[in-house]
N, C-alpha and C positions, 0 to 999 in steps of 0.2 A: 316602435311606439314607446311611450314613456309615461310615467306617472305625473299627475298634475302637481306642480309646486304649490299652487294656491290651496288645494285641498290638504296638502301636507302641512302647510303653515297655519291654515285657518280651517280646521276640521268642522267647525260649527257653521261655516258658510254653506248654504244650501243651493244646489243647482239640480232641480228635479225635472227629469225628462219623462214624458209619458205619451203614448199614442193618444191622439185626440179622439179618435173614433167618430169623427164627423167630417163631412166634406167642406173644405174651405176653398174660396177663390180669392185671388188678388187681382184687383182692377186698377189700372192707371188711366185716368181721364176716361173711364168707362170701358176701356179695352182690357179683356181678360189676359193676364200675363202668367197666371198660375192657377191650377185647378187640380185638386187631389183629395182623396179620402185617406191617404197614407201620410198624415201630417203628425209631426211630433211637437207637442207643446212643451215649452221650457219655462219654468218659473225659477227665477234666480233672485236671491236676496238683493235688494237695492236696485233691481232692474225691472222694466216693464215685461209682461208676459210676451213671449216670442213664439212664432210658429215656423217650424222648419219643414220645407217641402222637398220631396225627392226631385231630382233633376228631370225625371221623366214626366213630371207634372208641371214643369215650367217651360215657358216659351223661350228657350235658350237663344233662338234667333233674334230676340229682342234685347239680349244682354251682351255687354262688351266688357271684357276684363279690364279693370283699372290698375293703376300702379299702387294703389293704397293697400296697406296691410296694417293690422293692429294685433297686439298680443294680449290675450286674456290669460291670467295666471291659472284659471280653472279649466278652460276649454282648449286653449292652444292659440295658434296663429290664424287669424281670420284674413281671408283674401276677399277682395271686393269686386263688384261689377256695377257698371252704370246701366240704366234702362233707357232704351230709345223707343219712344211711343209717339206716333203722329208728328215726327220731326222734332220732338222735344227730348233732349238728353237730360236724364236725371242722374247726376254723378254720385257714385258710391252709395246707391240706394239698396243694394243687395249684398249680403256677405255669406261666406261659406267657410267651414272648417274642413279642409281636405285631409288633414292628418291630425285630428284632435288627440288630446291626451287619452290615456286608457280608460278613464272613468266616463268618457263621453263619446265612445266609438259609434254610438247610435246616431250621432250627428254627421258622420262622415259623408261628404259630398252633398249634403242637403243645403238648401238655400233659405235664408231668412230675409225679410223685407223691413225697412225702416218706415213703418206706417206713419209714425208721428213726425218724421222729418221731411217727408216727401209730399209736396202739394199734389193733390189729385190721386194719391195712392190710398186704396181702401181694401181692407181685409174683411171678407164677409162670409158668414155661414150660408150654405146652400141647402 
């Protein structure tokens, strides 16, 4: 593992992780694709609030690894998945940090969903 270059260069940039303490579900076109009480909420300067689900709470049979990756200077390299629901494929709708920087090891192997970019995707409290 390694230290985040983003936090080293911009120490005032906040990326705050905390257990949510509530049960959340992710639905796509009404079908539940994630359901867990073990969700980590992430609030990062300049970004929408995100919810990271453990893989055990996600319908991994509905996800397909995509070729897309992105690099976050604070959290590390994100790898993406597409969601397949009711014959509709939603590309790059989910991401994960499989080997995050040391400051964000709590996100390891967890999955986050692009709520605002995917039509029909809804994150709700249960």
